[in-house]
C-alpha positions as CSV (number, residue, x, y, z in Angstrom):
1,M,0.2,0.3,0.5
2,S,2.5,2.2,0.8
3,E,4.2,1.9,-2.5
4,A,1.1,2.6,-4.5
5,M,0.6,5.5,-2.7
6,Y,3.4,7.2,-4.0
7,E,2.1,6.5,-7.6
8,R,-0.7,8.3,-6.9
9,G,-1.4,11.7,-8.2
10,L,2.4,12.5,-8.6
11,G,3.5,12.2,-12.0
12,R,5.1,14.5,-14.6
13,N,3.6,17.6,-15.4
14,A,4.4,21.2,-16.8
15,A,5.1,22.3,-13.5
16,N,7.8,19.2,-12.4
17,Y,9.3,18.0,-15.5
18,A,11.2,19.8,-18.6
19,P,13.3,17.5,-20.7
20,L,17.0,18.6,-20.3
21,T,18.4,19.8,-22.7
22,P,21.9,22.6,-22.5
23,L,20.1,25.0,-24.8
24,S,18.5,26.0,-21.6
25,F,21.7,27.3,-20.9
26,L,22.0,30.6,-23.0
27,D,18.8,32.2,-22.4
28,R,19.8,31.8,-18.6
29,T,23.0,33.7,-19.1
30,A,21.6,35.9,-21.0
31,D,18.7,37.0,-18.9
32,V,21.3,36.9,-16.0
33,Y,24.4,38.6,-17.6
34,P,23.1,40.6,-20.9
35,D,25.9,42.7,-20.7
36,R,28.9,40.1,-19.9
37,I,30.7,39.2,-22.8
38,A,30.0,36.1,-24.3
39,L,32.8,36.2,-27.0
40,L,36.8,37.4,-27.8
41,H,37.8,37.0,-31.3
42,G,40.6,39.5,-32.3
43,E,38.9,43.1,-32.1
44,L,35.5,41.9,-31.9
45,K,34.1,41.6,-27.9
46,Q,29.8,40.3,-28.3
47,T,27.9,40.4,-25.2
48,W,25.6,37.7,-24.0
49,A,22.8,39.3,-25.2
50,L,24.0,40.0,-28.4
51,T,25.0,36.6,-28.6
52,R,21.4,35.1,-27.8
53,E,20.0,36.9,-30.4
54,R,22.3,35.7,-32.9
55,C,22.0,32.0,-31.9
56,Y,17.8,32.5,-32.3
57,R,17.8,34.6,-35.3
58,L,20.5,31.6,-37.1
59,A,18.2,28.9,-35.7
60,S,15.0,30.9,-37.3
61,A,16.8,31.0,-40.4
62,L,17.1,27.6,-40.7
63,V,13.5,26.8,-40.0
64,K,12.6,29.4,-42.8
65,R,15.2,27.3,-45.2
66,G,13.3,24.0,-44.8
67,V,14.9,22.4,-42.0
68,T,12.7,20.3,-39.8
69,R,12.9,18.4,-36.8
70,Q,15.8,15.7,-36.4
71,S,17.1,16.7,-39.8
72,T,21.1,17.2,-40.2
73,V,22.6,20.5,-40.4
74,A,27.1,20.9,-41.1
75,I,29.6,23.4,-40.2
76,I,33.0,23.1,-41.3
77,A,35.0,25.8,-39.8
78,P,37.9,26.2,-36.7
79,N,37.1,27.9,-33.2
80,T,35.1,31.3,-34.1
81,P,32.0,32.6,-33.1
82,A,30.0,31.2,-35.6
83,M,31.1,27.6,-34.6
84,L,29.8,28.6,-31.2
85,E,26.6,30.1,-32.3
86,A,25.8,26.8,-34.3
87,H,26.3,25.1,-31.7
88,F,22.9,26.6,-30.4
89,G,21.4,27.9,-33.2
90,I,21.4,24.3,-35.3
91,P,19.8,22.5,-31.9
92,L,17.4,25.6,-31.5
93,A,16.0,24.8,-34.9
94,G,15.2,21.2,-33.8
95,A,18.2,19.6,-35.6
96,V,21.3,17.9,-35.2
97,I,24.8,19.8,-35.5
98,N,27.5,17.6,-37.4
99,A,31.1,19.8,-36.9
100,I,33.7,18.8,-39.1
101,N,37.1,17.9,-38.9
102,C,38.0,21.0,-41.3
103,R,41.9,18.9,-41.3
104,L,39.7,16.0,-43.1
105,D,40.1,16.0,-46.8
106,A,37.8,15.9,-49.5
107,Q,36.9,12.6,-49.5
108,A,36.4,11.8,-46.1
109,I,34.4,15.0,-45.7
110,A,32.3,14.1,-48.2
111,F,31.4,10.6,-46.5
112,I,30.7,12.3,-43.8
113,L,27.9,14.7,-45.8
114,R,26.2,11.6,-47.4
115,H,26.1,9.2,-44.6
116,G,24.8,12.7,-41.8
117,E,22.6,13.4,-44.8
118,A,23.0,17.1,-44.7
119,S,20.7,19.5,-46.0
120,I,23.3,22.8,-44.9
121,L,26.4,22.9,-44.7
122,L,28.1,26.4,-43.0
123,V,31.4,26.8,-44.4
124,D,34.1,29.3,-43.3
125,R,36.4,30.6,-46.1
126,E,39.7,29.5,-45.3
127,F,38.1,25.6,-46.0
128,A,35.8,26.4,-49.1
129,S,37.9,25.1,-52.1
130,L,37.8,21.9,-49.5
131,A,34.1,22.4,-49.3
132,A,34.2,22.3,-52.9
133,A,36.7,19.2,-53.6
134,A,34.2,17.3,-51.2
135,L,30.6,18.4,-52.1
136,E,32.0,16.7,-56.2
137,H,31.3,13.9,-54.9
138,V,28.2,14.6,-52.7
139,P,24.9,14.0,-54.9
140,N,22.4,15.4,-52.8
141,K,24.5,18.3,-52.9
142,P,23.4,20.7,-49.2
143,L,22.5,24.5,-49.2
144,V,26.2,25.9,-48.8
145,V,26.3,28.9,-46.4
146,D,29.6,30.5,-46.6
147,I,31.4,32.0,-43.0
148,N,32.9,35.2,-44.0
149,D,35.1,35.2,-40.5
150,A,36.7,38.4,-40.1
151,L,40.1,36.9,-39.3
152,A,39.9,34.2,-42.1
153,P,42.7,34.6,-45.0
154,P,41.5,35.9,-48.3
155,G,40.0,33.0,-50.7
156,N,36.9,32.5,-52.9
157,C,33.6,31.4,-51.4
158,I,31.4,28.7,-53.0
159,G,27.8,29.3,-51.3
160,S,24.6,30.7,-52.4
161,L,24.3,33.1,-49.7
162,D,26.9,34.0,-46.2
163,Y,26.4,33.7,-43.0
164,E,25.3,36.8,-41.9
165,A,22.7,37.2,-44.6
166,L,21.6,34.1,-43.3
167,L,21.0,35.7,-39.7
168,A,19.5,38.5,-41.1
169,E,16.4,36.4,-42.2
170,G,15.9,35.1,-39.1
171,D,13.6,36.9,-36.0
172,A,15.5,37.5,-32.8
173,D,12.1,36.3,-30.8
174,F,12.0,33.5,-32.7
175,G,10.8,30.7,-29.7
176,G,13.2,27.9,-30.3
177,V,12.0,24.2,-31.5
178,W,13.1,22.7,-28.2
179,P,13.6,18.6,-28.1
180,Q,10.1,16.9,-26.9
181,D,12.1,14.2,-25.4
182,E,15.8,14.5,-23.9
183,C,17.0,11.4,-25.6
184,D,16.5,12.9,-29.3
185,A,20.0,13.4,-30.7
186,I,21.6,16.7,-29.8
187,A,25.3,16.4,-32.3
188,L,26.7,13.9,-34.5
189,N,29.9,13.4,-34.4
190,Y,32.4,11.1,-36.4
191,T,35.1,9.3,-34.7
192,S,38.5,10.9,-35.0
193,G,40.3,8.2,-37.4
194,T,43.4,7.3,-35.3
195,T,42.0,3.5,-36.0
196,G,41.0,4.5,-39.7
197,D,37.4,3.5,-39.2
198,P,35.5,6.6,-38.3
199,K,31.6,6.3,-37.2
200,G,29.0,8.8,-36.3
201,V,28.5,9.2,-32.9
202,V,25.3,10.5,-31.8
203,P,24.8,12.4,-28.4
204,S,21.4,13.6,-26.7
205,H,20.4,16.3,-25.3
206,R,19.9,14.6,-22.2
207,G,23.8,13.3,-22.6
208,T,25.7,16.6,-23.5
209,Y,23.2,18.3,-20.6
210,I,25.1,16.2,-17.7
211,M,28.5,16.0,-19.8
212,S,28.7,20.0,-19.5
213,L,27.5,20.1,-15.6
214,L,29.7,17.7,-15.2
215,Q,32.9,19.6,-16.8
216,M,31.8,22.4,-14.5
217,T,31.7,20.4,-11.3
218,N,34.7,17.7,-12.2
219,W,37.1,20.2,-13.3
220,A,35.5,23.0,-10.8
221,L,35.1,26.0,-12.6
222,P,35.3,28.8,-11.1
223,R,32.2,31.7,-11.8
224,Q,32.4,33.0,-15.1
225,P,36.0,31.6,-16.1
226,V,37.5,32.9,-18.8
227,Y,38.1,30.3,-21.5
228,L,40.9,29.7,-24.3
229,W,39.3,27.5,-27.5
230,T,42.4,25.5,-28.2
231,L,40.5,22.4,-28.7
232,P,38.6,22.3,-31.2
233,M,34.7,22.5,-31.1
234,F,34.3,20.1,-33.7
235,H,36.2,17.5,-31.4
236,A,32.9,15.5,-29.5
237,N,31.8,19.5,-29.6
238,G,34.8,20.6,-27.3
239,W,34.1,18.3,-25.1
240,C,30.8,20.0,-24.6
241,F,33.0,22.9,-23.0
242,T,30.6,25.0,-25.6
243,W,27.8,24.3,-23.8
244,A,29.5,24.3,-20.6
245,I,31.6,27.8,-20.4
246,T,28.2,29.2,-21.1
247,A,26.5,27.8,-18.4
248,A,29.4,29.1,-16.4
249,A,28.7,33.0,-17.6
250,G,31.9,32.3,-18.6
251,T,34.0,34.1,-21.9
252,H,34.7,32.2,-24.9
253,V,37.8,33.0,-26.4
254,C,38.5,32.5,-30.2
255,L,41.5,31.1,-31.4
256,R,41.7,29.8,-35.2
257,K,45.0,29.0,-35.1
258,V,46.9,26.8,-32.2
259,T,50.5,27.3,-32.0
260,P,52.4,27.9,-28.6
261,A,53.0,31.8,-29.3
262,N,48.9,31.7,-30.4
263,V,47.8,30.3,-27.2
264,R,50.3,32.5,-24.9
265,L,49.1,35.5,-27.0
266,A,46.4,35.0,-26.1
267,I,46.5,34.4,-22.4
268,E,48.2,37.4,-21.9
269,R,45.6,39.4,-24.5
270,Y,42.6,38.3,-23.1
271,D,43.3,37.5,-19.5
272,A,42.5,33.9,-19.9
273,D,42.6,31.6,-17.4
274,H,41.4,28.0,-18.8
275,F,42.0,25.9,-21.4
276,C,41.9,22.0,-23.1
277,A,44.6,20.8,-25.1
278,A,46.1,17.6,-26.1
279,P,49.6,16.4,-25.5
280,V,50.9,17.7,-28.4
281,V,49.9,21.1,-27.2
282,L,51.3,20.9,-24.1
283,A,54.4,19.2,-26.0
284,G,54.6,22.5,-27.7
285,L,54.4,24.9,-24.8
286,A,57.1,23.0,-22.5
287,S,59.7,23.2,-25.4
288,E,59.6,26.5,-25.6
289,A,63.5,27.5,-24.6
290,T,62.5,31.4,-24.4
291,A,59.5,31.0,-22.2
292,T,58.9,33.2,-19.2
293,P,56.9,32.4,-16.6
294,L,52.6,33.7,-17.1
295,R,51.7,36.6,-14.8
296,K,49.3,34.2,-13.2
297,S,48.6,30.4,-13.3
298,V,46.3,28.7,-15.9
299,R,44.3,25.5,-15.2
300,V,44.5,23.2,-18.4
301,L,42.6,20.2,-18.9
302,T,44.5,17.5,-21.2
303,A,43.3,13.9,-22.5
304,G,45.1,10.8,-24.7
305,S,48.7,10.0,-24.1
306,P,49.6,10.9,-21.0
307,P,51.9,14.0,-21.2
308,P,55.7,12.8,-20.1
309,A,56.7,13.7,-17.1
310,T,59.1,16.3,-18.5
311,V,56.3,18.3,-20.3
312,L,54.6,18.2,-17.1
313,R,57.9,19.9,-14.9
314,A,58.5,22.2,-17.4
315,L,54.7,23.7,-17.5
316,Q,54.3,23.4,-13.9
317,A,57.8,25.9,-13.7
318,Q,56.0,28.3,-16.7
319,G,52.3,28.6,-14.5
320,F,50.3,26.0,-16.2
321,A,48.3,23.7,-13.5
322,V,47.3,20.3,-15.7
323,D,45.1,18.0,-15.0
324,H,44.8,14.5,-16.4
325,V,41.4,13.2,-17.6
326,Y,40.4,10.1,-19.9
327,G,37.9,11.3,-22.9
328,I,36.0,9.6,-25.6
329,T,34.0,10.9,-28.7
330,E,31.6,7.8,-26.9
331,A,31.2,9.4,-23.5
332,L,30.5,12.9,-25.3
333,G,33.6,13.8,-22.8
334,T,36.0,13.8,-20.2
335,P,34.1,11.6,-17.6
336,V,36.9,10.1,-16.2
337,S,39.9,12.6,-14.3
338,C,42.9,11.6,-12.1
339,A,41.4,13.2,-8.8
340,W,43.8,14.6,-6.7
341,Q,44.2,13.6,-3.1
342,D,45.9,16.1,-0.5
343,A,47.9,13.2,0.8
344,W,49.6,13.5,-2.6
345,Q,51.7,16.9,-2.0
346,E,54.0,15.7,0.3
347,F,55.9,13.4,-2.6
348,E,58.6,14.0,-4.4
349,P,57.8,16.3,-8.4
350,D,58.9,13.0,-9.8
351,H,56.2,10.6,-7.7
352,Q,53.3,13.6,-8.2
353,A,53.9,13.5,-12.1
354,R,53.8,9.5,-12.5
355,I,50.5,10.2,-10.7
356,K,49.2,12.4,-12.4
357,V,49.3,10.6,-15.7
358,R,47.2,8.4,-14.5
359,Q,43.2,8.5,-15.6
360,G,42.1,8.1,-12.7
361,V,38.5,7.6,-10.8
362,R,34.9,8.5,-12.8
363,A,33.3,11.5,-12.4
364,A,30.1,11.8,-10.1
365,A,28.1,11.8,-13.3
366,L,29.2,8.4,-14.2
367,E,27.4,5.8,-12.8
368,G,29.9,3.2,-13.4
369,M,33.2,2.5,-14.7
370,Q,34.8,-1.2,-14.9
371,V,38.0,-3.3,-15.9
372,A,37.2,-6.5,-17.2
373,D,37.2,-9.1,-19.6
374,P,35.6,-8.2,-22.6
375,Q,34.4,-11.4,-23.5
376,T,33.3,-12.5,-19.6
377,L,33.0,-9.2,-18.0
378,V,35.1,-10.6,-15.3
379,T,36.9,-7.4,-13.5
380,V,40.5,-7.8,-12.7
381,P,42.4,-7.2,-10.0
382,H,43.1,-4.0,-8.7
383,D,47.4,-4.8,-8.6
384,G,48.1,-2.0,-11.1
385,R,49.4,-5.0,-13.4
386,S,46.7,-7.4,-14.2
387,S,44.6,-5.5,-17.5
388,G,41.7,-5.8,-19.3
389,E,39.3,-3.4,-21.2
390,L,38.1,-0.3,-19.9
391,M,34.2,0.0,-20.3
392,L,31.6,2.8,-19.1
393,R,28.1,3.1,-18.2
394,G,26.1,5.7,-17.6
395,N,23.6,8.7,-18.9
396,V,26.9,10.9,-20.6
397,V,27.0,7.2,-23.3
398,M,26.6,8.1,-26.9
399,K,23.1,6.8,-28.3
400,G,24.6,4.5,-30.5
401,Y,26.7,5.0,-33.8
402,L,24.1,6.4,-36.8
403,K,23.1,3.7,-40.0
404,N,25.6,1.3,-37.8
405,Q,23.5,-1.2,-35.6
406,P,26.2,-3.9,-35.8
407,A,28.7,-1.5,-34.4
408,T,26.5,0.1,-31.8
409,E,25.4,-3.4,-30.1
410,Q,29.1,-4.9,-30.8
411,A,30.0,-1.3,-28.6
412,F,26.9,-2.2,-25.6
413,A,27.4,-5.9,-25.6
414,G,27.0,-6.8,-21.9
415,G,25.4,-4.1,-21.2
416,W,28.5,-1.6,-21.1
417,F,30.7,0.7,-23.0
418,H,33.3,-0.8,-24.5
419,T,35.6,1.5,-25.3
420,G,38.6,-0.3,-26.6
421,D,41.5,0.8,-24.6
422,I,43.0,-1.8,-22.0
423,A,43.9,-0.1,-18.4
424,V,45.3,-1.4,-15.2
425,V,43.8,-0.9,-11.9
426,H,46.0,0.4,-8.8
427,P,45.3,-0.3,-5.3
428,D,44.2,3.1,-4.7
429,G,40.9,1.5,-7.2
430,Y,42.4,4.9,-10.2
431,I,43.0,3.0,-13.3
432,Q,45.5,3.8,-15.7
433,I,45.1,2.9,-19.4
434,T,48.3,1.0,-21.1
435,D,47.2,0.8,-24.5
436,R,44.2,0.6,-27.4
437,S,43.7,-3.1,-27.9
438,K,44.8,-2.2,-31.4
439,D,48.2,-0.9,-30.3
440,V,49.6,-4.0,-27.7
441,I,52.4,-5.4,-29.5
442,I,52.8,-9.7,-28.7
443,S,56.3,-10.1,-29.4
444,G,57.7,-14.4,-29.3
445,G,54.2,-14.6,-26.7
446,E,55.4,-11.5,-24.6
447,N,52.5,-8.6,-24.3
448,I,54.2,-5.2,-24.9
449,S,52.8,-1.6,-24.0
450,S,53.6,0.4,-26.4
451,V,52.4,3.3,-24.3
452,E,55.2,1.7,-21.7
453,V,57.8,2.2,-24.2
454,E,56.9,5.1,-25.6
455,D,56.7,6.5,-22.0
456,M,60.6,5.5,-21.6
457,L,61.1,7.6,-25.3
458,H,59.7,10.9,-23.8
459,H,62.4,10.9,-21.1
460,H,65.4,11.0,-24.3
461,P,66.5,14.9,-23.8
462,A,66.0,14.4,-27.6
463,V,62.4,13.8,-28.0
464,L,59.3,15.8,-28.8
465,L,57.0,12.9,-29.3
466,A,57.1,9.3,-29.4
467,A,54.6,6.4,-31.2
468,V,55.7,2.5,-31.0
469,V,53.5,0.6,-33.4
470,A,54.1,-3.2,-34.4
471,T,56.5,-4.3,-37.1
472,A,56.6,-7.3,-38.7
473,D,59.2,-9.9,-37.4
474,P,60.7,-13.5,-38.9
475,K,61.4,-14.9,-35.6
476,W,59.1,-13.1,-32.7
477,G,56.3,-12.6,-34.8
478,E,56.4,-8.4,-34.7
479,V,58.2,-6.4,-32.8
480,P,58.4,-2.7,-32.0
481,C,58.6,0.1,-34.1
482,A,59.6,3.5,-33.0
483,F,58.6,6.6,-35.1
484,V,60.1,9.6,-33.3
485,E,59.8,13.8,-33.8
486,L,62.5,14.9,-32.4
487,R,63.0,18.5,-30.7
488,P,63.9,22.0,-32.4
489,E,67.5,22.0,-33.4
490,Q,68.0,18.8,-31.5
491,S,69.5,15.3,-32.6
492,A,69.7,11.8,-32.2
493,S,70.8,8.7,-34.2
494,S,68.7,5.2,-34.1
495,E,71.2,3.8,-31.9
496,E,71.3,6.5,-29.4
497,I,67.8,5.6,-28.8
498,I,67.6,2.0,-28.9
499,A,70.6,1.6,-26.7
500,F,68.6,4.1,-24.6
501,C,66.1,2.5,-23.6
502,R,68.0,-0.6,-23.4
503,D,69.7,0.4,-20.5
504,R,66.2,1.2,-18.7
505,L,63.4,-1.5,-20.0
506,A,63.7,-5.1,-21.0
507,H,65.4,-5.7,-24.2
508,F,62.2,-7.7,-26.2
509,K,60.2,-4.4,-25.0
510,C,62.9,-2.0,-26.6
511,P,62.1,-0.8,-30.6
512,R,64.3,-2.5,-33.0
513,R,64.0,0.0,-35.9
514,V,63.5,4.1,-35.0
515,V,62.5,6.2,-37.7
516,F,62.5,10.1,-37.1
517,M,60.0,12.0,-38.8
518,D,57.3,14.5,-37.8
519,L,54.3,12.6,-36.6
520,P,51.0,12.4,-38.3
521,K,48.6,14.0,-36.2
522,T,44.5,14.4,-36.1
523,A,42.8,18.0,-35.7
524,T,43.1,17.4,-32.3
525,G,46.6,16.6,-31.7
526,K,46.5,12.6,-31.3
527,I,48.9,10.6,-33.5
528,Q,47.5,8.4,-36.4
529,K,49.2,5.1,-35.6
530,F,46.7,3.6,-38.1
531,R,49.0,5.1,-40.6
532,L,52.5,4.3,-39.0
533,R,51.3,0.8,-38.7
534,E,50.2,1.0,-42.7
535,I,54.2,1.8,-43.4
536,A,56.2,0.0,-40.5
537,G,56.0,-3.4,-42.2
538,S,58.2,-2.2,-45.2
539,Q,61.4,-0.4,-44.9
540,D,61.1,1.5,-48.2
541,A,57.6,2.8,-46.8
542,I,59.2,3.9,-44.2
543,T,61.9,5.5,-46.1
544,Q,59.6,7.2,-48.7
545,L,57.2,8.4,-45.3
546,A,60.0,9.9,-43.6
547,S,60.2,12.7,-45.9
548,L,56.8,13.6,-45.6
549,T,56.1,16.6,-43.1
550,A,52.8,15.9,-40.8
551,K,50.5,18.6,-43.2
552,E,51.4,16.2,-45.8
553,L,50.4,12.8,-44.4
554,S,47.4,14.4,-42.8
C-alpha cells in the first residue's frame, strides 16, 4: 500500500518536468548577465545578449530555409564565433549539429556529408575549396552558406549566401524548436580516425546536458571563467565546453590557429585562465626555451596519451596547472579524471608526475566504470598489473552509431560501453590506460605495452613526441618500431635511441627500428597510429614516408 500511494497524483507534469538540454544555458546566462562579454575574437567583443539574439536568428533562419526536427546541419569551421553560435542555433532549430573536422581530406568530408545527410552546410572561407572538392562527391548537395570570418585568410566563397545574410533572415524573437524528448539527438560527431574507421557518434540532449554540468563540477570551474578555445569545437563538441562555459556565464576566447605563440599571446591579451589541449599542444608549450612564467596560473585539462613527466615539470615551472583526464567521443567528453588527493602534496615532484599521468576515477555524473575481460566481463584485480578493457556505463554515453546497428550492439555488449582501451587498476582504485586494444604488441608470446615504451622514449632529452607500433619480424612474429619526432635543434641517432631504451627496459620491449619524422596527427593532436602501422612493415615505405611532413600525411 505504501508503494502505491507514491504513484497516485504524483506524476510528471509541465510544472515539474522539462526535457533536459544544454540549450537552456543560453537563456539563463543572457537573462542574468546580458552585458557580460560572451565572445572575444580578435577585436570583436560580443555580449551574451547579442550572442543569444544571433543564435535565435540562426535557428529561425534555418527553419525558414526548410530545416525540420532531427535533420542534419553541418558546419566546417575552426574555433570562431560562428562555430559557437552554431552549437546553439542549429539545435534550437530542432536540428542536429554535425561539426566536421576541418583537417580531413575531401573524400572523408564527402563521406560524412553523404552519411549524415546534411541539408545545409556552413563553411568558413578558409575551407571553401576543401568543401567544394568534397561536394563534387555528394549527389544530394546541401545548401551552402559561407562564413566570412573577419580573421579568415583571403579566399573564394562557394555558397549561395553568407552567414550574416542568413542571420538577417531570422527573427530575434523566435521561440526555438525544443526537444520533445531529452533523448533526442543533439549532435553527430564522427570519430577522429586514429584507427582508420570513423563512425557517426550520436549524443543526446540529456547526455550533453549532464556532461556539461560534469565538466563544470569535475574540473570545478569558477564563476565566469575566461576559456581559451585551443581544443577544436568539432571534437566531441569541444568536450561539451561549448555549453559548459555558457552555463558558467564565462567568456569564450576564440582561436583560429593553435600554436604555442598564439596560445601564450591569447592568454596575455584576454587574461584567459582555462583551456583544454591535447598532449602535443602541451609539448609545444613546454619546449619553448625562451618562455617566461605566466602572470598568473592557468588551468589546463588534457586527455589522450599522458603527457611525459618532463613536459609536466616544464609546464608547472611556467605557471600551467595541468589536470589529466580520460575522454572519448562516445562518452561525449571526459567522464574520468585523475582526482587529486591532498596526501599527494607530500610526494616528490617525480612521484607526483607519475601519479598525474593516470587517467584516474569516474566523475560523479558517470554511473559506472570497470576494467574487465571483454568477453566474460569479469573485473581485473586491483594490482596495477592485471589488464583488461576499460568499460563505461551511464547517461553521458552516446545513443549509438548512426546507421550502424552492428557496431552499436558490439560497443554495448553486456550492458557496458566497450572503449577499446586496455587498462590496469591500481590498489587505490585509480585506472591507468596501458594501450589501445589494437596497439598491444605481441612479441614471441610476450605482450608489450606501446604506451610503456613511448613513455620511456619521452624521457630522452631530444625526443619531443614518440609513437610505437608493431612491425613484422620473422623470428618473434612482431617487434616494436618507434617513430620519433625530435625537439627543435636537437639530434639523435637510431642507435642512440635504442641504447637509451635498452638501458632502462627489458630488451624484448625495446624498439628494433627507429624512424625520425614529423608524426601524422589528427586535428585534435592525436597521433594517427593506423598510418604508422601501414608503413611499419616496409623499409621502403618507411624511407619514403620519413621525408614527408605531418601536414602532407594528414
